[in-house]
N, C-alpha and C positions, 0 to 999 in steps of 0.2 A: 820283535820285528826289526828289520834293518832298513837303511835308506832306500835300497833298491826296491824292496817290497812296498815301502811307503809310496815311492814314485809310481809304481805300477798301480796300487790301489787308488791313489789320488787321480791318476790319469783316467782310469776306468770310471771313477766316480764322476769325473767331469765329462764323460762321454767323448773323450779325445782318442784318436788313433795315435800310434807312435809317430806317424808322418805329420799329423797336425801339431803335436807337441813339439816336434823337431823344428817345424816351421816357425812356431812362436818363439822358440829359444834361439833360433839361428844356428842350429847344429844339424847333423845328419840323423836319419832314422836309426842308423846303426849305433850312434852315440846313446840314444834313448834306450835302445835294446841292451847295450852294455851296462848302463846304469841299473836297469831293472834286473839284470842277471848278476849284479854285483861284480862285474868284470872290471868296472872302473866306477869312479864317483865324480859327481859334479864338483867343480871348484867353488869357492865362496861366492863369486859373482854369479855363477850359474845357479847356485843354491838360493841366492836372494831372488833371482828371477823366477825360479820354480815356486818359491814361497808366495810371491806376488800373484802368479798365475793361479795357484790353488787356494789362495787366501788362507794360508796357514803360517805359523811362525817357523823360523829356522829350526828351533828346538823340536817342534812337532814333525817337521820334515825329516830330521835326522834321528829323532827319538823313537820310542816304542808306543807312541799313541796309536790308537786304532780307529780307523774309519770302519764302522760296522754297517754293512748294508742290511736293512731289516727285511727286505723282500728276499725270497729264495732265488728267483731268477730275474726279476725285474724291479726297478727302483720305483715303480708306480704304486706299490703296496705301502700303505701308510698306517700309522697308529697315532692316537692322541695321547700325549704323555702329560700327566698332571704332577706338578711339583708344589705341594702345599707349603713347604718351608719357604721357597722363593716366590710363592704366589704367581706361578707361571703355568699356563696351559698352552701346549704347542702340538700341532700335527706335523709329523715328520716321516721321512722315509729312510733316514740314516741317523746314527748316533756316533758321537766321537768322544773318546776319553782323552784327557790331556796327558802329557808326560808327567812324571812325578815332580811335584813342586818341592823345592827346597825351602825349609822353614823350620821353626822350632818344633819341639816334640808335641806341642799342643796345636799345631797348625794343620789344616787339611792338606792331604797329599795329592788328591786328584780332583778333577772337575769333569762333569759330563755335559755335553752339548747335544741338542737336537738339531738336525740339519734337514732342510728341504731343498733339494736341487731339481725338482721336477720342472720348474719354469725358470731355470737359471742358466747363466753362461759360466764359462771358466772363471770369470771375474766377479760373479755375484751369486754366491750361495748364501741362503738365509740360515745363519747359525744362531741358536738361542741357548743361553746358559740355563741349565736345569738344576744343578746342585753340586755340592761339595761332598767329598768322600774321605773317610779317615784313612783308608789303606787300599791296596790293590785288591784284596779279597772282597771288600764291600762293593767296589765299583764293578768287579767281575760278576758278582752275584746279581747286581742290578741289570747289567747288560744281558745276562742269561735269562732273567725273569722277563725282561722286555721282549726278547726273542720268543720265549715260550708263549707269551700273551699274543703275539702276532701270529704264531703258528696255529694257535687255537682260535683264531679269528675274533679275539677279544677287541672291541673297537677302541678301548682306552686302557691305560695303565697308570696307576698312581705310584710314584717312587716310594720305596720302602727302606732303602739302605743309606740314603743320604743323611748328612748331619747338619745341624744348625751351627752357624759360626757367629762369633761375636766380632764385629769389625771394630778395630781400634785404630788410633791415629797412625801407628807404624806397623800395620799388618793385621792379621786375623788370628783368632784363637777359637778352638773348638769349644762349643758348649757341651756340657755333659748330657743334656737332653737329646736323645736321638729319636727319629721317627722309625718305628719298627712295626 
């Protein structure tokens, strides 16, 4: 995914039109359109403003993180996600994976978040940390499994591919024990 696609997805997730986002940013609607079509890109100051509006990091704005709408056509379809490793239960209508984290070979590479924006504004979406993932394959499997559970009208889903991490003073290290 590229920055233009990320802006488009984030704008739609926030239920903003191009005109509304342009007004918040102090730019024209055409500027927003050009960003979303990758005909131009926001400068650093604009990127910072976008990250504040959408409550995401600059890395997530520019990176390949994915905001995944869980509902097929509306964001009011929800699922309860259970994360036994993190001892978290959250009901959400979207999930978000982080960009790839840089760390040692034993560090987790991705994180998954549950998002509920049904009663939020562009400035306040409730994001809940769900778990750590060893690699892109594992987090992708989890996202697909969550979507399948939602399609089959399963009311809840327990994470299967996340890993337990050992938190250390200067970082994290994967534990060999995985929930599968």
